[in-house]
N, CA, C and O atoms as a GROMACS GRO file, in nm:
protein
  216
    1UNK      N    1   9.663   6.807   8.810
    1UNK     CA    2   9.682   6.781   8.745
    1UNK      C    3   9.612   6.618   8.942
    1UNK      O    4   9.634   6.498   8.954
    2UNK      N    5   9.524   6.734   9.051
    2UNK     CA    6   9.467   6.683   9.147
    2UNK      C    7   9.346   6.659   9.111
    2UNK      O    8   9.269   6.694   9.200
    3UNK      N    9   9.280   6.604   8.997
    3UNK     CA   10   9.177   6.557   8.994
    3UNK      C   11   9.209   6.457   8.924
    3UNK      O   12   9.131   6.365   8.946
    4UNK      N   13   9.316   6.422   8.821
    4UNK     CA   14   9.416   6.352   8.792
    4UNK      C   15   9.404   6.199   8.869
    4UNK      O   16   9.338   6.096   8.851
    5UNK      N   17   9.492   6.241   8.951
    5UNK     CA   18   9.551   6.196   9.062
    5UNK      C   19   9.403   6.108   9.119
    5UNK      O   20   9.392   5.986   9.103
    6UNK      N   21   9.277   6.207   9.198
    6UNK     CA   22   9.158   6.162   9.269
    6UNK      C   23   9.105   6.050   9.144
    6UNK      O   24   9.030   5.968   9.196
    7UNK      N   25   9.120   6.028   9.016
    7UNK     CA   26   9.078   5.962   8.927
    7UNK      C   27   9.086   5.870   8.944
    7UNK      O   28   8.993   5.790   8.952
    8UNK      N   29   9.276   5.830   8.963
    8UNK     CA   30   9.303   5.692   8.942
    8UNK      C   31   9.315   5.648   9.093
    8UNK      O   32   9.376   5.541   9.092
    9UNK      N   33   9.287   5.680   9.212
    9UNK     CA   34   9.253   5.638   9.289
    9UNK      C   35   9.099   5.606   9.309
    9UNK      O   36   9.060   5.518   9.385
   10UNK      N   37   9.019   5.687   9.236
   10UNK     CA   38   8.846   5.637   9.260
   10UNK      C   39   8.822   5.588   9.147
   10UNK      O   40   8.709   5.542   9.154
   11UNK      N   41   8.871   5.569   9.031
   11UNK     CA   42   8.783   5.461   8.960
   11UNK      C   43   8.942   5.334   8.887
   11UNK      O   44   9.056   5.296   8.913
   12UNK      N   45   8.871   5.326   8.826
   12UNK     CA   46   8.968   5.154   8.768
   12UNK      C   47   9.038   5.266   8.624
   12UNK      O   48   9.157   5.298   8.621
   13UNK      N   49   8.945   5.306   8.528
   13UNK     CA   50   9.033   5.410   8.459
   13UNK      C   51   9.192   5.378   8.402
   13UNK      O   52   9.298   5.409   8.456
   14UNK      N   53   9.175   5.316   8.297
   14UNK     CA   54   9.316   5.233   8.270
   14UNK      C   55   9.396   5.425   8.267
   14UNK      O   56   9.325   5.524   8.286
   15UNK      N   57   9.541   5.434   8.240
   15UNK     CA   58   9.617   5.527   8.328
   15UNK      C   59   9.593   5.647   8.160
   15UNK      O   60   9.596   5.770   8.164
   16UNK      N   61   9.568   5.549   8.012
   16UNK     CA   62   9.558   5.664   7.862
   16UNK      C   63   9.502   5.663   7.875
   16UNK      O   64   9.503   5.785   7.887
   17UNK      N   65   9.341   5.624   7.909
   17UNK     CA   66   9.243   5.675   7.907
   17UNK      C   67   9.188   5.859   8.037
   17UNK      O   68   9.111   5.942   7.989
   18UNK      N   69   9.231   5.872   8.146
   18UNK     CA   70   9.233   5.956   8.237
   18UNK      C   71   9.343   6.091   8.135
   18UNK      O   72   9.315   6.210   8.119
   19UNK      N   73   9.453   6.024   8.088
   19UNK     CA   74   9.589   6.105   8.022
   19UNK      C   75   9.517   6.192   7.960
   19UNK      O   76   9.499   6.297   8.021
   20UNK      N   77   9.482   6.184   7.885
   20UNK     CA   78   9.371   6.140   7.734
   20UNK      C   79   9.227   6.269   7.793
   20UNK      O   80   9.173   6.375   7.759
   21UNK      N   81   9.224   6.192   7.871
   21UNK     CA   82   9.123   6.294   7.949
   21UNK      C   83   9.108   6.451   8.003
   21UNK      O   84   9.015   6.525   8.034
   22UNK      N   85   9.214   6.457   7.999
   22UNK     CA   86   9.326   6.568   8.101
   22UNK      C   87   9.357   6.676   7.985
   22UNK      O   88   9.357   6.797   8.005
   23UNK      N   89   9.379   6.622   7.880
   23UNK     CA   90   9.489   6.677   7.761
   23UNK      C   91   9.598   6.589   7.720
   23UNK      O   92   9.611   6.618   7.601
   24UNK      N   93   9.684   6.502   7.747
   24UNK     CA   94   9.788   6.514   7.772
   24UNK      C   95   9.792   6.382   7.606
   24UNK      O   96   9.723   6.285   7.573
   25UNK      N   97   9.887   6.440   7.558
   25UNK     CA   98   9.894   6.390   7.384
   25UNK      C   99   9.953   6.215   7.388
   25UNK      O  100   9.998   6.133   7.309
   26UNK      N  101   9.922   6.224   7.521
   26UNK     CA  102  10.015   6.050   7.528
   26UNK      C  103  10.037   6.032   7.701
   26UNK      O  104  10.072   6.105   7.794
   27UNK      N  105   9.993   5.883   7.682
   27UNK     CA  106  10.019   5.818   7.852
   27UNK      C  107  10.229   5.881   7.892
   27UNK      O  108  10.259   5.936   7.998
   28UNK      N  109  10.289   5.863   7.825
   28UNK     CA  110  10.398   5.873   7.823
   28UNK      C  111  10.445   6.062   7.895
   28UNK      O  112  10.527   6.094   7.982
   29UNK      N  113  10.382   6.119   7.840
   29UNK     CA  114  10.401   6.238   7.871
   29UNK      C  115  10.270   6.312   8.010
   29UNK      O  116  10.291   6.422   8.061
   30UNK      N  117  10.170   6.242   8.039
   30UNK     CA  118  10.106   6.242   8.150
   30UNK      C  119  10.214   6.190   8.265
   30UNK      O  120  10.294   6.268   8.315
   31UNK      N  121  10.208   6.063   8.298
   31UNK     CA  122  10.308   5.979   8.336
   31UNK      C  123  10.467   6.076   8.399
   31UNK      O  124  10.519   6.058   8.509
   32UNK      N  125  10.495   6.133   8.337
   32UNK     CA  126  10.637   6.214   8.312
   32UNK      C  127  10.611   6.336   8.400
   32UNK      O  128  10.693   6.364   8.487
   33UNK      N  129  10.482   6.421   8.379
   33UNK     CA  130  10.451   6.535   8.462
   33UNK      C  131  10.392   6.538   8.561
   33UNK      O  132  10.394   6.637   8.634
   34UNK      N  133  10.308   6.399   8.593
   34UNK     CA  134  10.227   6.341   8.706
   34UNK      C  135  10.334   6.316   8.758
   34UNK      O  136  10.353   6.412   8.833
   35UNK      N  137  10.469   6.206   8.772
   35UNK     CA  138  10.586   6.223   8.838
   35UNK      C  139  10.669   6.322   8.933
   35UNK      O  140  10.715   6.325   9.047
   36UNK      N  141  10.663   6.400   8.823
   36UNK     CA  142  10.709   6.545   8.906
   36UNK      C  143  10.675   6.573   9.023
   36UNK      O  144  10.748   6.591   9.120
   37UNK      N  145  10.571   6.576   9.018
   37UNK     CA  146  10.455   6.658   9.042
   37UNK      C  147  10.411   6.564   9.258
   37UNK      O  148  10.377   6.603   9.369
   38UNK      N  149  10.452   6.410   9.174
   38UNK     CA  150  10.386   6.311   9.308
   38UNK      C  151  10.531   6.212   9.360
   38UNK      O  152  10.529   6.133   9.454
   39UNK      N  153  10.624   6.235   9.291
   39UNK     CA  154  10.744   6.170   9.329
   39UNK      C  155  10.707   6.014   9.273
   39UNK      O  156  10.788   5.922   9.288
   40UNK      N  157  10.601   5.999   9.219
   40UNK     CA  158  10.544   5.853   9.151
   40UNK      C  159  10.526   5.846   9.028
   40UNK      O  160  10.491   5.953   8.978
   41UNK      N  161  10.539   5.736   8.938
   41UNK     CA  162  10.466   5.757   8.860
   41UNK      C  163  10.305   5.667   8.876
   41UNK      O  164  10.290   5.572   8.953
   42UNK      N  165  10.154   5.747   8.752
   42UNK     CA  166  10.033   5.700   8.787
   42UNK      C  167  10.056   5.584   8.872
   42UNK      O  168  10.078   5.581   8.993
   43UNK      N  169  10.048   5.505   8.802
   43UNK     CA  170  10.026   5.351   8.820
   43UNK      C  171  10.061   5.297   8.937
   43UNK      O  172   9.980   5.221   8.991
   44UNK      N  173  10.215   5.331   9.014
   44UNK     CA  174  10.279   5.307   9.117
   44UNK      C  175  10.209   5.385   9.264
   44UNK      O  176  10.229   5.362   9.383
   45UNK      N  177  10.106   5.499   9.184
   45UNK     CA  178  10.066   5.597   9.291
   45UNK      C  179   9.936   5.497   9.295
   45UNK      O  180   9.885   5.458   9.400
   46UNK      N  181   9.908   5.477   9.216
   46UNK     CA  182   9.779   5.422   9.257
   46UNK      C  183   9.755   5.255   9.336
   46UNK      O  184   9.661   5.222   9.408
   47UNK      N  185   9.879   5.166   9.290
   47UNK     CA  186   9.916   5.151   9.401
   47UNK      C  187   9.920   5.119   9.534
   47UNK      O  188   9.874   5.019   9.589
   48UNK      N  189   9.987   5.226   9.590
   48UNK     CA  190  10.016   5.259   9.641
   48UNK      C  191   9.927   5.316   9.794
   48UNK      O  192   9.942   5.310   9.916
   49UNK      N  193   9.833   5.372   9.698
   49UNK     CA  194   9.724   5.442   9.742
   49UNK      C  195   9.519   5.356   9.825
   49UNK      O  196   9.420   5.367   9.896
   50UNK      N  197   9.584   5.296   9.747
   50UNK     CA  198   9.466   5.140   9.704
   50UNK      C  199   9.483   5.069   9.924
   50UNK      O  200   9.576   5.043  10.000
   51UNK      N  201   9.338   5.069   9.932
   51UNK     CA  202   9.324   5.028  10.049
   51UNK      C  203   9.318   4.930  10.019
   51UNK      O  204   9.309   4.913   9.897
   52UNK      N  205   9.319   4.811  10.107
   52UNK     CA  206   9.332   4.705  10.151
   52UNK      C  207   9.359   4.684  10.277
   52UNK      O  208   9.435   4.706  10.372
   53UNK      N  209   9.190   4.593  10.207
   53UNK     CA  210   9.075   4.518  10.316
   53UNK      C  211   9.153   4.402  10.438
   53UNK      O  212   9.236   4.315  10.414
   54UNK      N  213   9.092   4.441  10.574
   54UNK     CA  214   9.161   4.355  10.710
   54UNK      C  215   9.125   4.222  10.672
   54UNK      O  216   9.157   4.127  10.744
   0.00000   0.00000   0.00000
């Protein structure tokens, strides 16, 4: 899951592509598992950790 989280932060790959890459059968299954570990769904995690230029 750490690799998927890293990919969310360092690429613009769609969540569905990341979920399949890491062996999940659906984006919903990936999002549910991700949310349990990180307390945020993948899209929110990506938005929250994006750097904002000053």
